[in-house]
C-alpha positions in Angstrom: 100.5 11.6 116.0 103.5 10.4 118.0 105.8 10.2 114.9 105.2 13.9 114.4 106.7 14.7 117.8 110.2 16.3 117.3 111.6 14.8 120.5 110.5 11.3 119.5 111.9 11.8 116.0 115.2 12.8 117.4 115.3 9.8 119.8 114.5 7.5 116.8 117.2 9.1 114.7 119.8 8.8 117.5 118.8 5.2 118.1 119.1 4.3 114.4 122.5 6.1 114.2 123.8 4.2 117.2 122.5 0.8 116.0 124.2 1.6 112.6 127.5 2.3 114.3 127.3 -0.8 116.4 126.5 -2.9 113.4 129.4 -1.4 111.4 131.7 -2.0 114.3 130.6 -5.6 114.7 130.9 -6.3 111.0 134.4 -4.9 110.9 135.5 -7.1 113.8 137.5 -9.9 112.1 137.3 -12.2 115.2 133.6 -11.9 115.4 133.2 -12.5 111.6 135.5 -15.5 111.8 133.5 -16.9 114.7 130.3 -16.3 112.8 131.6 -18.0 109.7 132.8 -21.0 111.7 129.4 -21.2 113.4 127.5 -21.1 110.1 129.9 -23.6 108.6 129.4 -25.9 111.6 125.6 -25.6 111.4 125.6 -26.5 107.7 127.9 -29.4 108.4 125.6 -30.6 111.3 122.6 -30.3 109.0 124.3 -32.4 106.4 125.2 -35.0 109.0 121.6 -35.1 110.3 120.3 -35.5 106.7 122.7 -38.4 106.0 121.8 -40.1 109.3 118.1 -39.7 108.6 118.6 -41.3 105.1 120.5 -44.2 106.8 117.7 -44.7 109.3 115.0 -44.6 106.7 116.9 -47.0 104.5 117.4 -49.4 107.4 113.7 -49.3 108.2 112.9 -49.7 104.4 111.1 -46.4 104.3 111.5 -44.4 101.1 113.0 -40.9 101.5 111.8 -37.8 99.7 114.5 -38.3 97.1 113.3 -41.9 96.5 109.8 -40.7 96.1 110.9 -38.0 93.6 112.9 -40.6 91.6 109.8 -42.9 91.5 107.6 -40.0 90.5 109.9 -39.2 87.6 109.8 -42.8 86.4 106.0 -42.9 86.7 105.8 -39.6 84.7 108.1 -41.2 82.0 106.0 -44.4 81.9 102.8 -42.3 81.5 104.3 -40.4 78.5 105.3 -43.7 76.9 101.8 -45.2 77.6 100.1 -42.1 76.1 102.3 -42.3 73.0 101.5 -46.0 72.6 97.8 -45.4 73.1 98.0 -42.7 70.4 99.7 -45.0 68.0 97.2 -47.8 68.6 94.3 -45.5 68.1 95.9 -44.2 64.8 96.4 -47.8 63.6 92.8 -48.7 64.5 91.6 -45.8 62.5 93.7 -46.8 59.5 92.5 -50.3 59.7 88.8 -49.2 59.9 89.2 -47.0 56.8 91.4 -49.3 54.8 89.7 -51.2 51.9 89.3 -54.9 52.5 92.1 -57.1 51.4 91.4 -59.2 48.3 90.8 -62.9 49.0 93.6 -65.4 48.0 
């Protein structure tokens, strides 16, 4: 196999060592890290701006956003729970009524 070749192994080790040194050097460079932080911060800010603009456009076009749909789904889930509880109570009352003795005539 190629990986068993001692020359190839030495080349891989040397390459890994050099890449490690370069990475360490780059990560210790304050200017580079500052620029990287600014870039990431700007990208996150841009993402937020795009999301707000998309929300605005969707709202203007009267199209629900994913958040709107999630809110509605939550309300639907809540209504289903209430409906199920009411159905259970109605069924229970019907069973009681069916097994109750008839009321005496007045």
